[in-house]
ZAMIDO-707200 format. One record per atom (N, C-alpha, C): residue in one letter; atom name; x, y, z; residue number from 1. Coordinates in pm, 1 decimal, padded with zeros to 6 digits. Layout:
<badrens>
+----+----+----------+----------+----------+-----+
! aa ! at !       xx !       yy !       zz !   i !
+----+----+----------+----------+----------+-----+
!  a ! CA !        X !        Y !        Z ! NUM !
...
+----+----+----------+----------+----------+-----+
</badrens>
This chain:
<badrens>
+----+----+----------+----------+----------+-----+
! aa ! at !       xx !       yy !       zz !   i !
+----+----+----------+----------+----------+-----+
!  x !  N ! -04425.6 !  00934.1 ! -01442.7 !   1 !
!  x ! CA ! -04337.1 !  00833.9 ! -01498.6 !   1 !
!  x !  C ! -04198.1 !  00891.6 ! -01524.8 !   1 !
!  x !  N ! -04192.0 !  01014.9 ! -01570.6 !   2 !
!  x ! CA ! -04063.5 !  01077.0 ! -01597.8 !   2 !
!  x !  C ! -03981.6 !  01096.4 ! -01470.7 !   2 !
!  x !  N ! -04051.7 !  01126.8 ! -01361.2 !   3 !
!  x ! CA ! -03982.8 !  01147.3 ! -01234.0 !   3 !
!  x !  C ! -03908.3 !  01020.6 ! -01191.4 !   3 !
!  x !  N ! -03972.7 !  00904.3 ! -01203.8 !   4 !
!  x ! CA ! -03909.4 !  00778.2 ! -01165.2 !   4 !
!  x !  C ! -03793.1 !  00743.3 ! -01258.4 !   4 !
!  x !  N ! -03804.8 !  00781.4 ! -01383.5 !   5 !
!  x ! CA ! -03696.0 !  00757.7 ! -01478.6 !   5 !
!  x !  C ! -03574.1 !  00843.6 ! -01443.2 !   5 !
!  x !  N ! -03599.3 !  00967.9 ! -01404.0 !   6 !
!  x ! CA ! -03489.7 !  01056.5 ! -01363.3 !   6 !
!  x !  C ! -03422.3 !  01003.9 ! -01237.1 !   6 !
!  x !  N ! -03502.5 !  00960.2 ! -01141.7 !   7 !
!  x ! CA ! -03447.5 !  00903.4 ! -01018.1 !   7 !
!  x !  C ! -03364.3 !  00779.7 ! -01049.3 !   7 !
!  x !  N ! -03411.2 !  00697.9 ! -01139.8 !   8 !
!  x ! CA ! -03337.8 !  00577.5 ! -01179.7 !   8 !
!  x !  C ! -03204.0 !  00613.5 ! -01242.9 !   8 !
!  x !  N ! -03202.0 !  00716.6 ! -01326.2 !   9 !
!  x ! CA ! -03076.9 !  00759.5 ! -01389.1 !   9 !
!  x !  C ! -02979.6 !  00815.1 ! -01284.9 !   9 !
!  x !  N ! -03030.7 !  00891.5 ! -01188.3 !  10 !
!  x ! CA ! -02944.9 !  00941.5 ! -01081.3 !  10 !
!  x !  C ! -02884.4 !  00827.3 ! -01000.2 !  10 !
!  x !  N ! -02963.5 !  00724.9 ! -00974.7 !  11 !
!  x ! CA ! -02912.0 !  00608.9 ! -00901.1 !  11 !
!  x !  C ! -02798.9 !  00541.3 ! -00977.9 !  11 !
!  x !  N ! -02814.5 !  00529.7 ! -01108.7 !  12 !
!  x ! CA ! -02709.2 !  00470.0 ! -01191.3 !  12 !
!  x !  C ! -02581.8 !  00554.5 ! -01186.7 !  12 !
!  x !  N ! -02599.1 !  00686.3 ! -01195.4 !  13 !
!  x ! CA ! -02482.8 !  00775.6 ! -01191.1 !  13 !
!  x !  C ! -02410.3 !  00763.7 ! -01057.2 !  13 !
!  x !  N ! -02485.5 !  00767.2 ! -00947.2 !  14 !
!  x ! CA ! -02423.5 !  00757.6 ! -00815.8 !  14 !
!  x !  C ! -02359.0 !  00621.0 ! -00793.0 !  14 !
!  x !  N ! -02417.0 !  00517.7 ! -00852.1 !  15 !
!  x ! CA ! -02358.3 !  00385.2 ! -00840.3 !  15 !
!  x !  C ! -02223.1 !  00379.9 ! -00911.7 !  15 !
!  x !  N ! -02213.8 !  00441.7 ! -01029.2 !  16 !
!  x ! CA ! -02086.3 !  00446.7 ! -01102.6 !  16 !
!  x !  C ! -01982.0 !  00526.9 ! -01026.3 !  16 !
!  x !  N ! -02022.5 !  00639.5 ! -00969.9 !  17 !
!  x ! CA ! -01929.8 !  00721.1 ! -00890.7 !  17 !
!  x !  C ! -01881.3 !  00643.0 ! -00769.1 !  17 !
!  x !  N ! -01971.2 !  00571.5 ! -00705.0 !  18 !
!  x ! CA ! -01935.1 !  00490.9 ! -00588.1 !  18 !
!  x !  C ! -01833.5 !  00382.7 ! -00624.4 !  18 !
!  x !  N ! -01853.9 !  00313.9 ! -00736.2 !  19 !
!  x ! CA ! -01760.5 !  00209.8 ! -00779.4 !  19 !
!  x !  C ! -01623.4 !  00268.1 ! -00811.4 !  19 !
!  x !  N ! -01621.0 !  00383.7 ! -00875.7 !  20 !
!  x ! CA ! -01493.2 !  00447.7 ! -00908.0 !  20 !
!  x !  C ! -01418.7 !  00486.7 ! -00780.8 !  20 !
!  x !  N ! -01489.9 !  00539.1 ! -00682.6 !  21 !
!  x ! CA ! -01425.3 !  00577.1 ! -00557.2 !  21 !
!  x !  C ! -01375.7 !  00455.4 ! -00480.2 !  21 !
!  x !  N ! -01449.4 !  00345.3 ! -00485.4 !  22 !
!  x ! CA ! -01404.9 !  00223.3 ! -00417.7 !  22 !
!  x !  C ! -01272.1 !  00175.9 ! -00476.1 !  22 !
!  x !  N ! -01260.4 !  00177.4 ! -00607.7 !  23 !
!  x ! CA ! -01137.1 !  00133.7 ! -00672.9 !  23 !
!  x !  C ! -01021.1 !  00224.1 ! -00632.3 !  23 !
!  x !  N ! -01043.5 !  00352.9 ! -00629.7 !  24 !
!  x ! CA ! -00940.3 !  00449.2 ! -00592.1 !  24 !
!  x !  C ! -00894.8 !  00427.7 ! -00448.2 !  24 !
!  x !  N ! -00989.4 !  00410.1 ! -00356.5 !  25 !
!  x ! CA ! -00956.7 !  00393.2 ! -00215.0 !  25 !
!  x !  C ! -00884.3 !  00261.5 ! -00191.1 !  25 !
!  x !  N ! -00926.8 !  00155.4 ! -00255.6 !  26 !
!  x ! CA ! -00860.6 !  00026.0 ! -00239.0 !  26 !
!  x !  C ! -00716.9 !  00032.8 ! -00288.1 !  26 !
!  x !  N ! -00693.5 !  00101.5 ! -00397.9 !  27 !
!  x ! CA ! -00557.6 !  00116.7 ! -00449.4 !  27 !
!  x !  C ! -00468.5 !  00190.5 ! -00349.8 !  27 !
!  x !  N ! -00520.5 !  00295.4 ! -00287.0 !  28 !
!  x ! CA ! -00443.6 !  00371.7 ! -00187.6 !  28 !
!  x !  C ! -00415.7 !  00288.1 ! -00063.2 !  28 !
!  x !  N ! -00512.5 !  00209.7 ! -00020.2 !  29 !
!  x ! CA ! -00493.8 !  00125.7 !  00097.6 !  29 !
!  x !  C ! -00390.1 !  00017.1 !  00070.3 !  29 !
!  x !  N ! -00392.3 ! -00041.7 ! -00048.4 !  30 !
!  x ! CA ! -00291.5 ! -00142.6 ! -00082.9 !  30 !
!  x !  C ! -00151.8 ! -00082.5 ! -00083.9 !  30 !
!  x !  N ! -00139.2 !  00040.5 ! -00134.4 !  31 !
!  x ! CA ! -00009.6 !  00107.9 ! -00134.8 !  31 !
!  x !  C !  00037.8 !  00134.3 !  00008.0 !  31 !
!  x !  N ! -00052.3 !  00181.2 !  00095.0 !  32 !
!  x ! CA ! -00016.5 !  00206.2 !  00234.6 !  32 !
!  x !  C !  00023.8 !  00077.2 !  00304.8 !  32 !
!  x !  N ! -00045.0 ! -00032.1 !  00275.7 !  33 !
!  x ! CA ! -00010.7 ! -00160.9 !  00335.5 !  33 !
!  x !  C !  00129.9 ! -00204.0 !  00294.8 !  33 !
!  x !  N !  00163.0 ! -00187.4 !  00167.6 !  34 !
!  x ! CA !  00296.6 ! -00222.3 !  00120.1 !  34 !
!  x !  C !  00402.5 ! -00137.7 !  00189.5 !  34 !
!  x !  N !  00375.8 ! -00008.8 !  00206.7 !  35 !
!  x ! CA !  00471.2 !  00078.5 !  00274.0 !  35 !
!  x !  C !  00485.7 !  00040.8 !  00421.1 !  35 !
!  x !  N !  00377.2 !  00002.9 !  00486.5 !  36 !
!  x ! CA !  00384.5 ! -00039.6 !  00626.9 !  36 !
!  x !  C !  00465.3 ! -00167.8 !  00640.1 !  36 !
!  x !  N !  00449.4 ! -00259.2 !  00545.2 !  37 !
!  x ! CA !  00528.9 ! -00381.2 !  00547.8 !  37 !
!  x !  C !  00676.8 ! -00350.0 !  00529.7 !  37 !
!  x !  N !  00708.0 ! -00255.9 !  00442.5 !  38 !
!  x ! CA !  00847.9 ! -00217.2 !  00423.4 !  38 !
!  x !  C !  00906.2 ! -00154.9 !  00549.6 !  38 !
!  x !  N !  00831.2 ! -00069.5 !  00615.1 !  39 !
!  x ! CA !  00879.3 ! -00006.3 !  00738.2 !  39 !
!  x !  C !  00898.0 ! -00111.0 !  00847.3 !  39 !
!  x !  N !  00804.3 ! -00203.7 !  00858.4 !  40 !
!  x ! CA !  00817.0 ! -00309.4 !  00959.3 !  40 !
!  x !  C !  00940.6 ! -00395.0 !  00934.0 !  40 !
!  x !  N !  00965.0 ! -00426.3 !  00807.8 !  41 !
!  x ! CA !  01083.7 ! -00504.3 !  00773.2 !  41 !
!  x !  C !  01210.0 ! -00427.8 !  00808.0 !  41 !
!  x !  N !  01212.5 ! -00299.2 !  00779.5 !  42 !
!  x ! CA !  01329.6 ! -00219.6 !  00813.8 !  42 !
!  x !  C !  01349.2 ! -00208.8 !  00964.6 !  42 !
!  x !  N !  01240.7 ! -00203.3 !  01038.4 !  43 !
!  x ! CA !  01253.6 ! -00197.7 !  01184.1 !  43 !
!  x !  C !  01310.7 ! -00328.0 !  01240.1 !  43 !
!  x !  N !  01269.1 ! -00439.7 !  01182.2 !  44 !
!  x ! CA !  01319.2 ! -00567.5 !  01232.0 !  44 !
!  x !  C !  01463.2 ! -00593.4 !  01191.6 !  44 !
!  x !  N !  01495.7 ! -00561.1 !  01066.8 !  45 !
!  x ! CA !  01628.2 ! -00594.1 !  01015.0 !  45 !
!  x !  C !  01704.0 ! -00466.8 !  00976.8 !  45 !
!  x !  N !  01693.6 ! -00365.9 !  01062.2 !  46 !
!  x ! CA !  01754.6 ! -00237.7 !  01033.9 !  46 !
!  x !  C !  01904.9 ! -00233.9 !  01050.6 !  46 !
!  x !  N !  01964.1 ! -00337.8 !  01103.4 !  47 !
!  x ! CA !  02109.3 ! -00338.2 !  01121.7 !  47 !
!  x !  C !  02182.4 ! -00328.5 !  00988.9 !  47 !
!  x !  N !  02114.7 ! -00365.7 !  00879.8 !  48 !
!  x ! CA !  02177.6 ! -00357.3 !  00748.5 !  48 !
!  x !  C !  02204.4 ! -00211.8 !  00708.2 !  48 !
!  x !  N !  02122.8 ! -00120.1 !  00762.4 !  49 !
!  x ! CA !  02142.5 !  00021.1 !  00727.3 !  49 !
!  x !  C !  02176.3 !  00106.6 !  00848.7 !  49 !
!  x !  N !  02200.9 !  00045.3 !  00963.4 !  50 !
!  x ! CA !  02247.9 !  00118.6 !  01080.3 !  50 !
!  x !  C !  02142.1 !  00156.7 !  01180.9 !  50 !
!  x !  N !  02019.1 !  00109.1 !  01165.5 !  51 !
!  x ! CA !  01914.8 !  00136.0 !  01265.0 !  51 !
!  x !  C !  01930.3 !  00033.5 !  01377.7 !  51 !
!  x !  N !  01921.3 !  00076.4 !  01503.4 !  52 !
!  x ! CA !  01934.0 ! -00020.2 !  01614.0 !  52 !
!  x !  C !  01828.5 ! -00130.9 !  01603.8 !  52 !
!  x !  N !  01870.0 ! -00250.5 !  01634.9 !  53 !
!  x ! CA !  01782.4 ! -00366.7 !  01624.5 !  53 !
!  x !  C !  01697.4 ! -00385.9 !  01748.8 !  53 !
!  x !  N !  01581.9 ! -00448.9 !  01731.9 !  54 !
!  x ! CA !  01510.3 ! -00497.7 !  01850.1 !  54 !
!  x !  C !  01588.6 ! -00616.0 !  01905.9 !  54 !
!  x !  N !  01549.5 ! -00668.3 !  02019.4 !  55 !
!  x ! CA !  01621.7 ! -00785.1 !  02071.7 !  55 !
!  x !  C !  01632.3 ! -00894.5 !  01965.6 !  55 !
!  x !  N !  01747.8 ! -00953.9 !  01956.9 !  56 !
!  x ! CA !  01775.2 ! -01046.4 !  01846.5 !  56 !
!  x !  C !  01684.3 ! -01168.9 !  01847.3 !  56 !
!  x !  N !  01643.0 ! -01215.8 !  01964.7 !  57 !
!  x ! CA !  01557.2 ! -01334.5 !  01966.0 !  57 !
!  x !  C !  01421.1 ! -01304.3 !  01903.8 !  57 !
!  x !  N !  01373.1 ! -01180.5 !  01918.4 !  58 !
!  x ! CA !  01245.8 ! -01144.2 !  01855.1 !  58 !
!  x !  C !  01261.5 ! -01140.9 !  01703.5 !  58 !
!  x !  N !  01370.1 ! -01079.7 !  01657.7 !  59 !
!  x ! CA !  01393.3 ! -01073.0 !  01513.2 !  59 !
!  x !  C !  01410.1 ! -01212.0 !  01454.4 !  59 !
!  x !  N !  01480.4 ! -01300.1 !  01524.4 !  60 !
!  x ! CA !  01499.9 ! -01435.6 !  01473.7 !  60 !
!  x !  C !  01370.0 ! -01515.3 !  01471.5 !  60 !
!  x !  N !  01283.5 ! -01491.8 !  01570.3 !  61 !
!  x ! CA !  01155.3 ! -01562.2 !  01570.4 !  61 !
!  x !  C !  01064.4 ! -01514.5 !  01457.7 !  61 !
!  x !  N !  01073.5 ! -01386.6 !  01422.3 !  62 !
!  x ! CA !  00988.1 ! -01332.7 !  01317.2 !  62 !
!  x !  C !  01044.8 ! -01352.0 !  01177.8 !  62 !
!  x !  N !  01170.9 ! -01387.0 !  01166.6 !  63 !
!  x ! CA !  01235.2 ! -01398.5 !  01035.8 !  63 !
!  x !  C !  01164.8 ! -01495.4 !  00940.4 !  63 !
!  x !  N !  01123.8 ! -01616.0 !  00983.0 !  64 !
!  x ! CA !  01055.1 ! -01705.6 !  00887.6 !  64 !
!  x !  C !  00925.6 ! -01646.8 !  00832.4 !  64 !
!  x !  N !  00856.6 ! -01564.9 !  00910.7 !  65 !
!  x ! CA !  00732.0 ! -01505.3 !  00864.9 !  65 !
!  x !  C !  00756.5 ! -01386.2 !  00772.3 !  65 !
!  x !  N !  00875.7 ! -01330.5 !  00778.1 !  66 !
!  x ! CA !  00907.7 ! -01210.1 !  00701.7 !  66 !
!  x !  C !  00979.1 ! -01240.1 !  00570.1 !  66 !
!  x !  N !  00999.2 ! -01366.2 !  00538.4 !  67 !
!  x ! CA !  01076.2 ! -01401.6 !  00419.4 !  67 !
!  x !  C !  01016.9 ! -01342.2 !  00292.0 !  67 !
!  x !  N !  00886.9 ! -01354.8 !  00275.5 !  68 !
!  x ! CA !  00821.2 ! -01304.5 !  00154.2 !  68 !
!  x !  C !  00830.9 ! -01152.1 !  00146.0 !  68 !
!  x !  N !  00813.8 ! -01083.5 !  00260.3 !  69 !
!  x ! CA !  00821.2 ! -00937.6 !  00260.5 !  69 !
!  x !  C !  00962.0 ! -00889.3 !  00228.2 !  69 !
!  x !  N !  01063.8 ! -00961.1 !  00277.0 !  70 !
!  x ! CA !  01201.8 ! -00921.9 !  00248.6 !  70 !
!  x !  C !  01231.1 ! -00936.4 !  00099.9 !  70 !
!  x !  N !  01187.6 ! -01045.4 !  00039.8 !  71 !
!  x ! CA !  01208.8 ! -01064.2 ! -00103.4 !  71 !
!  x !  C !  01136.0 ! -00957.6 ! -00184.8 !  71 !
!  x !  N !  01012.0 ! -00927.2 ! -00148.4 !  72 !
!  x ! CA !  00937.7 ! -00825.6 ! -00223.6 !  72 !
!  x !  C !  01000.4 ! -00688.1 ! -00206.0 !  72 !
!  x !  N !  01053.7 ! -00659.5 ! -00086.0 !  73 !
!  x ! CA !  01119.2 ! -00531.5 ! -00064.7 !  73 !
!  x !  C !  01247.1 ! -00521.8 ! -00147.3 !  73 !
!  x !  N !  01323.1 ! -00629.5 ! -00152.7 !  74 !
!  x ! CA !  01445.9 ! -00628.5 ! -00231.1 !  74 !
!  x !  C !  01417.1 ! -00613.3 ! -00380.0 !  74 !
!  x !  N !  01314.3 ! -00682.6 ! -00428.4 !  75 !
!  x ! CA !  01277.2 ! -00671.0 ! -00569.3 !  75 !
!  x !  C !  01231.0 ! -00529.5 ! -00600.7 !  75 !
!  x !  N !  01151.0 ! -00471.6 ! -00511.3 !  76 !
!  x ! CA !  01102.5 ! -00335.8 ! -00538.2 !  76 !
!  x !  C !  01215.6 ! -00233.8 ! -00533.5 !  76 !
!  x !  N !  01316.6 ! -00254.7 ! -00449.9 !  77 !
!  x ! CA !  01429.1 ! -00160.4 ! -00447.6 !  77 !
!  x !  C !  01514.4 ! -00173.3 ! -00573.4 !  77 !
!  x !  N !  01524.1 ! -00293.5 ! -00628.1 !  78 !
!  x ! CA !  01600.3 ! -00310.4 ! -00751.9 !  78 !
!  x !  C !  01525.5 ! -00254.5 ! -00872.7 !  78 !
!  x !  N !  01393.0 ! -00263.5 ! -00869.8 !  79 !
!  x ! CA !  01313.7 ! -00217.6 ! -00983.8 !  79 !
!  x !  C !  01286.8 ! -00067.6 ! -00982.1 !  79 !
!  x !  N !  01305.5 ! -00004.5 ! -00868.2 !  80 !
!  x ! CA !  01271.4 !  00136.5 ! -00856.6 !  80 !
!  x !  C !  01392.6 !  00223.6 ! -00882.4 !  80 !
!  x !  N !  01370.5 !  00323.8 ! -00962.4 !  81 !
!  x ! CA !  01479.0 !  00416.9 ! -00990.0 !  81 !
!  x !  C !  01467.5 !  00539.9 ! -00900.8 !  81 !
!  x !  N !  01346.4 !  00588.8 ! -00880.1 !  82 !
!  x ! CA !  01325.7 !  00708.7 ! -00798.9 !  82 !
!  x !  C !  01203.5 !  00687.0 ! -00710.1 !  82 !
!  x !  N !  01225.6 !  00641.5 ! -00587.5 !  83 !
!  x ! CA !  01115.6 !  00607.0 ! -00498.2 !  83 !
!  x !  C !  01033.8 !  00730.5 ! -00459.5 !  83 !
!  x !  N !  01099.6 !  00845.5 ! -00447.2 !  84 !
!  x ! CA !  01026.2 !  00966.7 ! -00411.6 !  84 !
!  x !  C !  00925.9 !  01003.6 ! -00520.9 !  84 !
!  x !  N !  00962.8 !  00984.8 ! -00646.3 !  85 !
!  x ! CA !  00871.1 !  01014.2 ! -00756.9 !  85 !
!  x !  C !  00752.9 !  00917.7 ! -00756.9 !  85 !
!  x !  N !  00779.1 !  00791.1 ! -00727.8 !  86 !
!  x ! CA !  00669.9 !  00692.7 ! -00722.1 !  86 !
!  x !  C !  00575.7 !  00725.7 ! -00608.0 !  86 !
!  x !  N !  00632.1 !  00760.6 ! -00490.9 !  87 !
!  x ! CA !  00549.3 !  00795.2 ! -00376.0 !  87 !
!  x !  C !  00466.6 !  00920.2 ! -00404.5 !  87 !
!  x !  N !  00526.4 !  01018.8 ! -00465.2 !  88 !
!  x ! CA !  00452.6 !  01141.8 ! -00499.3 !  88 !
!  x !  C !  00343.6 !  01113.0 ! -00601.4 !  88 !
!  x !  N !  00370.0 !  01022.9 ! -00694.4 !  89 !
!  x ! CA !  00269.4 !  00986.4 ! -00793.0 !  89 !
!  x !  C !  00151.7 !  00912.6 ! -00730.9 !  89 !
!  x !  N !  00179.3 !  00827.4 ! -00634.4 !  90 !
!  x ! CA !  00071.7 !  00752.9 ! -00568.3 !  90 !
!  x !  C ! -00013.1 !  00843.8 ! -00480.8 !  90 !
!  x !  N !  00050.3 !  00940.1 ! -00414.7 !  91 !
!  x ! CA ! -00022.3 !  01025.9 ! -00321.2 !  91 !
!  x !  C ! -00076.2 !  01151.5 ! -00386.6 !  91 !
!  x !  N ! -00059.8 !  01164.8 ! -00515.4 !  92 !
!  x ! CA ! -00104.5 !  01284.6 ! -00586.8 !  92 !
!  x !  C ! -00255.0 !  01302.1 ! -00578.0 !  92 !
!  x !  N ! -00330.5 !  01193.5 ! -00575.9 !  93 !
!  x ! CA ! -00476.4 !  01201.5 ! -00573.5 !  93 !
!  x !  C ! -00533.7 !  01237.6 ! -00438.6 !  93 !
!  x !  N ! -00456.3 !  01230.4 ! -00332.0 !  94 !
!  x ! CA ! -00508.5 !  01262.2 ! -00198.7 !  94 !
!  x !  C ! -00521.7 !  01406.3 ! -00184.7 !  94 !
+----+----+----------+----------+----------+-----+
</badrens>
């Protein structure tokens, strides 16, 4: 009987560890997704900072779909004081 109780406790411990790791990994993936969206936005509308543009008709066709990403990127640039520190803080756990 004690053996099954010990096995049950180990299962509970591993389940808690698994849940904690899932939360950590999901947070990292969400951060990477946000960074990929920012890079994609900069690639499409890079003329604002001097990066060569893709053909203009492609950028114009994608512009309505990118409206939300552009607003979120602008808000995040206004709210951030030191982006390198934020990036280092997010990637510290890797």
